[in-house]
C-alpha positions as CSV (number, residue, x, y, z in Angstrom):
1,M,35.5,-7.4,-2.8
2,R,34.7,-7.7,0.9
3,T,33.4,-10.8,2.5
4,G,30.0,-9.4,3.2
5,T,29.6,-8.4,-0.4
6,W,30.6,-11.8,-1.6
7,L,28.1,-13.4,0.7
8,R,25.4,-11.2,-0.7
9,V,26.4,-12.0,-4.3
10,I,26.4,-15.8,-3.6
11,G,23.2,-15.6,-1.7
12,G,21.5,-13.6,-4.5
13,L,22.7,-16.1,-7.1
14,A,21.4,-19.0,-5.0
15,L,18.1,-17.4,-4.5
16,V,17.6,-16.6,-8.2
17,T,18.6,-20.2,-9.1
18,A,16.1,-21.6,-6.6
19,I,13.3,-19.4,-7.9
20,A,14.1,-20.3,-11.5
21,I,13.9,-24.0,-10.7
22,A,10.7,-23.6,-8.7
23,I,9.0,-21.7,-11.5
24,Q,10.0,-24.4,-14.0
25,F,8.1,-27.0,-11.9
26,R,5.2,-24.8,-10.7
27,E,2.9,-26.2,-13.3
28,H,3.3,-29.6,-11.8
29,L,2.2,-28.5,-8.3
30,D,-0.8,-30.8,-7.5
31,P,-3.1,-29.5,-4.8
32,A,-4.5,-32.9,-4.1
33,A,-1.1,-34.4,-3.7
34,L,0.0,-31.5,-1.4
35,E,-3.1,-32.0,0.8
36,A,-2.4,-35.7,1.1
37,W,1.3,-35.2,1.9
38,I,0.7,-32.5,4.5
39,G,-2.2,-34.4,6.1
40,G,0.1,-37.3,6.7
41,F,2.0,-35.3,9.4
42,G,-0.9,-35.6,11.8
43,V,-0.9,-33.1,14.7
44,T,2.2,-31.3,13.3
45,A,0.5,-30.8,9.9
46,P,-0.3,-27.1,10.6
47,L,3.3,-26.3,11.4
48,V,4.5,-28.2,8.3
49,F,2.0,-26.4,6.2
50,I,3.1,-22.9,7.5
51,G,6.7,-23.8,6.7
52,V,5.8,-24.9,3.2
53,Y,3.6,-21.8,2.6
54,A,6.5,-19.6,3.6
55,L,8.9,-21.4,1.3
56,A,6.4,-21.2,-1.5
57,S,6.2,-17.4,-1.0
58,I,10.0,-17.0,-1.2
59,L,10.2,-19.2,-4.3
60,F,7.4,-17.5,-6.2
61,L,5.1,-20.5,-6.1
62,P,1.4,-19.7,-6.4
63,G,0.0,-18.7,-3.1
64,M,-3.5,-19.4,-4.3
65,V,-2.9,-23.1,-4.4
66,M,-1.5,-23.0,-0.9
67,T,-4.5,-21.0,0.4
68,L,-7.0,-23.3,-1.2
69,A,-5.2,-26.3,0.2
70,G,-5.2,-24.7,3.7
71,G,-9.0,-24.3,3.6
72,A,-9.5,-27.9,2.4
73,L,-7.1,-29.3,5.1
74,F,-8.0,-27.2,8.2
75,G,-11.5,-25.7,7.6
76,P,-12.6,-22.1,7.2
77,V,-11.6,-20.8,10.7
78,W,-8.3,-22.6,11.5
79,G,-7.5,-22.6,7.8
80,T,-7.7,-18.9,7.6
81,L,-5.4,-18.4,10.6
82,I,-2.9,-20.9,9.4
83,N,-2.9,-19.5,5.9
84,L,-2.4,-16.0,7.2
85,V,0.5,-17.1,9.4
86,G,2.2,-18.9,6.5
87,A,1.7,-16.1,4.1
88,T,2.9,-13.4,6.5
89,L,5.9,-15.5,7.5
90,G,6.8,-16.0,3.8
91,A,6.2,-12.3,3.1
92,T,8.4,-11.3,6.0
93,L,11.2,-13.6,5.1
94,A,11.2,-12.4,1.5
95,F,11.2,-8.8,2.8
96,L,14.3,-9.5,5.0
97,I,16.1,-11.4,2.2
98,A,15.6,-8.4,-0.2
99,R,16.7,-6.0,2.5
100,Y,19.9,-8.0,3.3
101,L,20.8,-8.7,-0.3
102,G,20.0,-5.5,-2.1
103,A,18.6,-2.6,-0.1
104,D,22.0,-0.8,0.3
105,W,22.9,-1.3,-3.3
106,V,19.5,0.1,-4.5
107,T,19.6,3.1,-2.2
108,R,23.0,4.1,-3.5
109,R,21.9,4.0,-7.1
110,L,18.4,5.5,-6.9
111,G,17.9,8.7,-8.6
112,G,15.3,10.9,-10.4
113,R,11.7,9.7,-10.5
114,M,12.5,6.3,-9.0
115,K,14.0,7.8,-5.9
116,Q,11.0,10.0,-5.6
117,V,8.6,7.0,-5.8
118,V,10.6,5.1,-3.2
119,S,10.6,8.1,-0.9
120,G,6.9,8.4,-1.3
121,V,6.4,4.7,-0.4
122,E,8.6,5.1,2.7
123,A,6.8,8.3,3.8
124,E,3.5,6.3,3.6
125,G,5.0,3.4,5.6
126,W,2.4,1.0,6.9
127,R,-0.4,2.8,5.1
128,F,1.2,1.9,1.8
129,V,1.6,-1.7,2.8
130,A,-2.0,-1.8,4.0
131,F,-3.3,-0.3,0.8
132,V,-1.4,-2.7,-1.6
133,R,-2.4,-5.7,0.5
134,L,-6.1,-4.7,0.3
135,V,-5.9,-3.5,-3.3
136,P,-3.5,-6.0,-5.0
137,L,-1.9,-3.7,-7.6
138,F,1.2,-5.9,-7.8
139,P,1.7,-9.7,-7.4
140,Y,2.1,-10.8,-3.8
141,N,5.5,-12.5,-4.3
142,V,7.0,-9.5,-6.2
143,L,5.7,-7.0,-3.7
144,N,7.3,-8.9,-0.8
145,Y,10.8,-8.4,-2.3
146,A,10.1,-4.9,-3.6
147,L,9.1,-3.6,-0.2
148,G,12.2,-5.1,1.3
149,L,14.3,-2.7,-0.8
150,T,12.7,0.3,1.0
151,R,13.2,1.6,4.6
152,I,9.7,0.6,5.8
153,R,10.0,-0.7,9.3
154,L,9.8,-4.5,9.7
155,L,7.2,-4.6,12.4
156,A,4.9,-2.2,10.6
157,Y,5.3,-4.2,7.4
158,A,4.5,-7.5,9.1
159,L,1.5,-6.3,11.1
160,A,0.0,-4.5,8.1
161,T,0.5,-7.5,5.9
162,F,-1.1,-9.9,8.4
163,I,-4.1,-7.7,9.1
164,C,-4.8,-6.5,5.6
165,M,-4.4,-9.9,3.9
166,A,-7.1,-11.3,6.2
167,P,-10.2,-10.5,4.0
168,G,-8.7,-12.2,1.0
169,A,-7.3,-15.1,3.1
170,L,-10.8,-15.7,4.6
171,A,-12.5,-15.7,1.2
172,Y,-10.1,-18.1,-0.6
173,T,-9.7,-20.3,2.4
174,Y,-13.5,-20.7,2.4
175,V,-13.4,-21.5,-1.3
176,G,-10.9,-24.4,-0.6
177,Y,-13.2,-25.6,2.2
178,A,-16.2,-25.4,-0.1
179,G,-14.4,-27.4,-2.7
180,R,-13.8,-30.2,-0.1
181,Q,-17.4,-30.0,0.9
182,A,-18.6,-30.2,-2.7
183,I,-16.5,-33.4,-3.3
184,A,-18.1,-34.9,-0.1
185,G,-21.6,-34.0,-1.4
186,G,-24.8,-33.3,0.6
187,E,-27.0,-30.3,1.1
188,A,-24.4,-28.5,3.2
189,A,-22.2,-28.3,0.1
190,I,-24.6,-25.9,-1.6
191,Q,-24.8,-23.6,1.3
192,T,-21.0,-23.6,1.7
193,G,-20.6,-22.8,-1.9
194,L,-23.0,-19.9,-1.8
195,I,-21.1,-18.5,1.2
196,A,-17.8,-18.8,-0.6
197,L,-19.2,-17.0,-3.6
198,G,-20.5,-14.2,-1.3
199,L,-17.0,-13.8,0.2
200,L,-15.4,-13.7,-3.2
201,A,-17.8,-11.0,-4.3
202,L,-17.0,-9.0,-1.1
203,V,-13.2,-9.2,-1.7
204,A,-13.7,-8.2,-5.4
205,F,-15.6,-5.1,-4.2
206,L,-13.1,-4.2,-1.4
207,P,-10.5,-2.5,-3.6
208,R,-13.1,0.0,-4.9
209,L,-14.2,0.7,-1.4
210,V,-10.7,1.2,-0.1
211,K,-9.8,3.6,-2.9
212,R,-12.9,5.6,-2.1
213,L,-12.4,5.7,1.6
214,R,-8.6,6.3,1.5
215,G,-8.2,10.0,2.1
216,P,-5.2,12.3,1.9
217,S,-2.1,11.4,3.9
218,E,-2.7,14.5,6.1
219,W,-5.3,17.2,6.7
220,L,-4.4,20.8,7.6
221,T,-6.6,23.5,9.0
222,V,-6.0,26.9,7.7
223,A,-4.5,27.9,11.1
224,E,-2.1,25.0,10.9
225,L,-1.1,25.9,7.4
226,A,-0.5,29.6,8.4
227,E,1.7,28.4,11.2
228,R,3.7,26.1,8.9
229,L,4.1,28.9,6.3
230,R,5.8,31.0,9.0
231,A,8.2,28.1,9.9
232,D,11.8,27.8,8.7
233,H,10.9,25.1,6.1
234,P,7.5,26.0,4.9
235,P,5.5,23.8,2.5
236,L,4.8,24.7,-1.1
237,V,1.2,25.6,-1.5
238,V,-0.2,24.1,-4.7
239,D,-3.5,25.6,-5.7
240,V,-5.4,23.2,-8.0
241,R,-8.1,25.6,-9.1
242,S,-8.4,27.1,-12.5
243,P,-6.5,30.2,-13.3
244,E,-9.7,32.2,-13.3
245,E,-10.5,31.1,-9.7
246,F,-6.8,31.6,-8.7
247,T,-7.1,35.3,-9.5
248,G,-10.8,35.6,-8.8
249,E,-13.1,36.4,-5.8
250,L,-11.4,34.3,-3.2
251,G,-7.9,35.3,-4.3
252,H,-4.9,33.1,-3.5
253,I,-2.3,32.4,-0.8
254,E,0.9,34.3,-1.2
255,G,3.6,32.2,-2.8
256,A,1.1,29.5,-4.0
257,V,1.8,27.8,-7.3
258,N,-1.3,27.5,-9.5
259,I,-1.5,24.1,-11.3
260,P,-5.1,23.2,-12.2
261,L,-6.1,19.6,-11.3
262,D,-6.6,18.7,-15.0
263,Q,-3.0,19.7,-15.7
264,L,-1.4,18.3,-12.6
265,E,-0.3,14.9,-14.1
266,D,1.5,16.6,-17.0
267,R,3.2,19.2,-14.7
268,L,4.6,16.9,-12.0
269,G,8.1,17.9,-13.0
270,Q,7.5,21.4,-11.8
271,L,7.0,20.2,-8.2
272,P,10.0,19.8,-5.9
273,D,11.1,16.4,-4.7
274,D,12.3,17.5,-1.2
275,R,9.6,19.9,0.0
276,P,6.3,19.3,1.7
277,L,3.2,20.1,-0.4
278,A,0.0,21.7,0.8
279,L,-2.9,21.4,-1.6
280,V,-5.7,23.9,-1.8
281,C,-8.8,24.5,-3.9
282,R,-12.1,26.3,-3.2
283,T,-13.1,23.7,-0.6
284,D,-11.1,20.4,-0.6
285,K,-12.8,18.1,-3.1
286,R,-10.3,18.7,-5.9
287,S,-7.4,18.8,-3.4
288,K,-8.2,15.3,-2.3
289,N,-8.2,14.1,-5.9
290,A,-4.8,15.8,-6.4
291,A,-3.4,14.2,-3.2
292,R,-4.3,10.7,-4.6
293,L,-2.7,11.5,-7.9
294,L,0.5,12.8,-6.2
295,R,0.8,9.8,-3.9
296,A,0.4,7.5,-6.9
297,N,3.4,9.3,-8.5
298,G,5.6,9.0,-5.5
299,F,5.0,12.3,-3.6
300,G,4.8,11.2,0.1
301,D,4.7,14.5,2.1
302,V,1.3,15.8,0.9
303,A,-1.4,17.5,2.9
304,V,-4.8,18.8,2.0
305,V,-6.0,22.1,3.4
306,R,-9.4,21.4,4.9
307,K,-12.2,23.5,3.3
308,G,-9.5,25.3,1.2
309,M,-9.7,28.9,0.2
310,T,-13.2,29.2,1.6
311,A,-11.9,28.6,5.1
312,W,-8.8,30.7,4.5
313,V,-10.9,33.8,3.5
314,E,-13.3,33.2,6.4
315,A,-10.3,33.3,8.8
316,E,-9.3,36.8,7.6
317,A,-11.7,38.5,9.9
318,P,-10.1,37.3,13.1
319,A,-6.7,37.9,11.6
320,E,-7.6,41.6,11.0
321,A,-8.9,41.7,14.6
322,G,-5.5,40.6,15.8
323,A,-5.7,36.8,16.1
324,A,-2.1,35.6,16.1
325,T,-2.7,32.2,14.4
326,A,-5.1,33.2,11.7
327,P,-3.9,33.6,8.1
328,R,-3.1,37.0,6.7
329,Q,-1.7,36.1,3.3
330,N,-4.7,36.2,1.0
331,H,-4.1,38.1,-2.2
332,R,-7.0,39.2,-4.3
333,T,-7.2,40.7,-7.7
334,T,-9.4,43.7,-8.2
């Protein structure tokens, strides 16, 4: 076994051992004692706190405790910034550790659906990082290491992590600050507590808002689709209308595969892993839903045809008049 491989094995064993020890003692992590210890460092306390937060992220210690402590120690404004820096540093270090220790090994052994999922994540890049930071589908610590096993660029990962963790960091930092104010007492504590509750409610609503606003990874006009269909490596057109609509008044695009939206999840195996997909329906409402479903199942190169077959048919008139870029592939059943 080569020296580099041995170093990775030793490093991996050391990391697993350290994480196991940290998890054993995580129940004994006392926020009050942590605040007192960090506060004793005086002007260097923010730097010490950032380092401890980063180490906690690497060792799977609860980030919530660190964020609350940061709010209590440094207040809502500086605390949010310090918490964000510590969390992003820890997330980036875990990302780099995973990439050094296991990315090559994982890449060589990926296959089937898992390879498709990873490819979809990599195709989304920073957008995927932003989405999972805003909508916490997976635990923060696990996600840091898992994303390190992909080929997402480090800078995109770090920036998306910093920016998209900000809403949650602000809310929970303020909760920590409100807790300190409540202990001190006074009328200001009530106002601070209400603000903290409002921020928590906003963060709880944020995932639903993001899911609603998050559109398809790409939009195509019918002219752009026609141009791509004439290229050397054309996309596969997936028509998600019903069979009756597929052969009905608007017809369908030559070569399109008809998979109705309500059957799509059960027929994912019929779609190619290595070919772009262009989704079409009557307009684009069902296509957008199909794009979300495909992305969630690892299909990264997915585009939605804007206004769907309605726009495709409307573009036939200029095509028949000789327009070079308009579609000419509509098939109708009479």
